[in-house]
N, C-alpha and C positions, 0 to 999 in steps of 0.2 A: 665794794666801797666805790663811790663816785670820784670823779679826778679832785673836785674841791675839798671833800673830806680827807683824801689823802694827802694833798697838799698841805692842808691846815695842820692833819698829824706830822707830816714831816718837819715843818716849821717847828713844831713843839718839840720833837727829839732833837732837831739841830739845836735849838736854844739848850736843852738839857745835856747834851753831850758836851757843848762849849762850858756849861757850867762845871761839869765834872773835870775838863781840861784844865780848867783855871784853878780848880780846888787841887789838883795834882801838882801843879807849880810850887804849892805851898812846902816847907819843909817836911811837915808831916801830913800826910793824906790819910784822914780819919773818918772819911763818910764810910758809913755803915749801914746807912738806909739809901736804898736805891729804887727809882723809877723804873720797874721792869718793862713797860710798854716801851720806854726809852730807847732801849736796845733792839735792834733789828733780828739779831741772832739770840733770844732769850735762852735757849738750850745752851748755846757756847758761853754765854757770860755765866751760869750757873755752873757750869764746868771748869770756868776759871777760878770761881770761888772755892771750889773743892780741890783744885791745884795749888791754890794759895796755901790752904790748910795744909796740904800733905808737904809742901816743901818746908813750912814751918816746923811740923812734927816730926817730919823724916818717917812718913808712914807712907804705905803704897796704896795708889789710889783705888786700887781693886777691892780695898778692904773697906772702903768707906761708902756712905750713901747718905743722900742728901734728906734730910727729915724737915719737916714744916708744921706749922700749926697758925692757926688765925688768932689775932688778939683779941682779947674780950672788948666789948664796946667802950669800956671806960678804963682799960688796962693802959699804962704808961709804959713807955720803950726803957731799956734799961740805958744806964748811961754809958758813955765809951768805954771806959775802963771795965767795966762789967761785960760789956758785949765782947771786948777783945780778949778777956781771959776765957768766956766760955765759947768762943768762936761763933758768935750770933750774927748775922746779917738780917737786917729788915728789908722787905719788899713792899712797894705799896702800889696802887693805881692799876690794879689789874683790869684789863678789858675784857668783860664777857659777854658774849653774844650768844642769843636764843636761851639765857639763862637769868636769873635773878638770884641776889643774896637774900635770904631770910636768917636775920641775927636770932629771932626765937628758937630755930631748928638748928642753928649753926651749920647751915648746909645751902648748896644752890637748888633751886626750884626751876624745873624746865617750863618755858613760858608756852610751850604748844600744849602742856596738857591742861 
């Protein structure tokens, strides 16, 4: 990644993190859709989401696993109350290098092929 692209990405991430910090000042932090590339350590962020769930349910973290699926093209996200009941978090904005998303096959396609 070139330096100008890195700096542009860094600025975008800083703006995103600042918006989350502003949201966290509210009485109830109800953000449940996160821009995954906005975090420098995505794996740590996902682990944090699992830890939030374990504290809420008093279950062992070793008994849980992270499950995911892609939303259909016209599928709507659940509202906040339904997401909270089902412990659903939405992620968006994945950066994919060397592949492209094919909606018709619901899969990634290698650009080298």
